[in-house]
C-alpha positions as CSV (number, residue, x, y, z in Angstrom):
1,M,30.3,-56.6,76.4
2,K,31.9,-53.4,77.1
3,Q,35.3,-53.6,78.0
4,T,35.5,-52.8,82.2
5,T,38.1,-50.2,82.7
6,T,40.6,-49.8,85.5
7,V,40.3,-47.2,88.2
8,I,42.3,-46.2,91.2
9,P,42.0,-44.0,93.7
10,Y,43.2,-40.1,93.0
11,H,44.8,-37.4,94.8
12,G,47.2,-39.8,97.1
13,R,44.2,-41.6,98.8
14,D,43.4,-45.0,99.6
15,Y,40.7,-47.4,100.4
16,P,41.5,-49.8,103.1
17,T,38.6,-52.2,102.6
18,A,35.7,-52.6,99.3
19,L,33.0,-51.7,101.6
20,D,35.4,-48.0,101.6
21,A,36.3,-47.7,98.5
22,M,32.6,-48.0,97.2
23,K,31.5,-45.6,99.9
24,A,33.9,-43.3,98.0
25,W,33.2,-44.3,94.5
26,D,28.9,-43.8,95.7
27,A,29.7,-40.3,96.7
28,N,30.9,-39.5,93.6
29,V,34.7,-38.7,95.2
30,D,37.4,-39.2,91.8
31,F,39.3,-41.8,90.8
32,L,42.2,-42.0,88.2
33,V,41.8,-44.0,85.1
34,A,44.7,-46.1,85.3
35,D,44.4,-48.3,81.9
36,I,46.6,-47.7,78.9
37,S,44.0,-49.8,76.6
38,N,41.6,-46.3,77.5
39,R,42.1,-43.0,75.8
40,W,41.0,-41.8,79.1
41,D,44.2,-43.3,80.6
42,G,45.8,-41.1,83.2
43,K,42.4,-38.9,83.6
44,P,40.1,-38.3,86.3
45,I,36.0,-40.2,86.6
46,N,33.9,-40.7,89.4
47,K,30.5,-42.3,88.7
48,H,28.3,-39.8,87.2
49,D,31.1,-40.0,84.5
50,S,31.2,-43.5,84.6
51,E,27.3,-44.2,84.1
52,A,27.2,-41.2,82.0
53,Y,29.5,-42.9,79.6
54,D,28.6,-46.3,79.9
55,T,31.6,-47.5,81.3
56,P,32.0,-50.6,83.8
57,V,34.6,-49.9,85.9
58,M,36.7,-52.0,88.9
59,I,37.9,-50.5,91.5
60,R,42.1,-51.4,92.8
61,F,41.9,-50.5,96.2
62,N,44.1,-51.4,99.5
63,D,47.6,-50.1,97.9
64,K,46.2,-51.6,94.4
65,S,46.2,-55.2,95.5
66,D,42.7,-55.8,95.7
67,I,39.8,-55.0,93.2
68,V,35.9,-54.5,93.4
69,F,33.4,-54.3,90.8
70,P,30.7,-51.6,91.6
71,H,28.2,-53.2,89.2
72,Q,28.6,-56.6,91.4
73,F,29.1,-55.1,94.5
74,N,26.1,-55.6,97.2
75,T,26.2,-53.4,100.5
């Protein structure tokens, strides 16, 4: 099983709800890798990159207090 990479909104953005975070993710908006166990920590990532490198992500949103897993999210 692949390790999930934590990502956070980039460029000072934040999303108040999981739906808002998922809309941004689906629109290929950049997020920031925030995972010290990942060699790409501090680098931008979007949905396209995640799929291209087969990297599952966990998105932190709402001032980093909530999480959503895009591969499990149903709209």
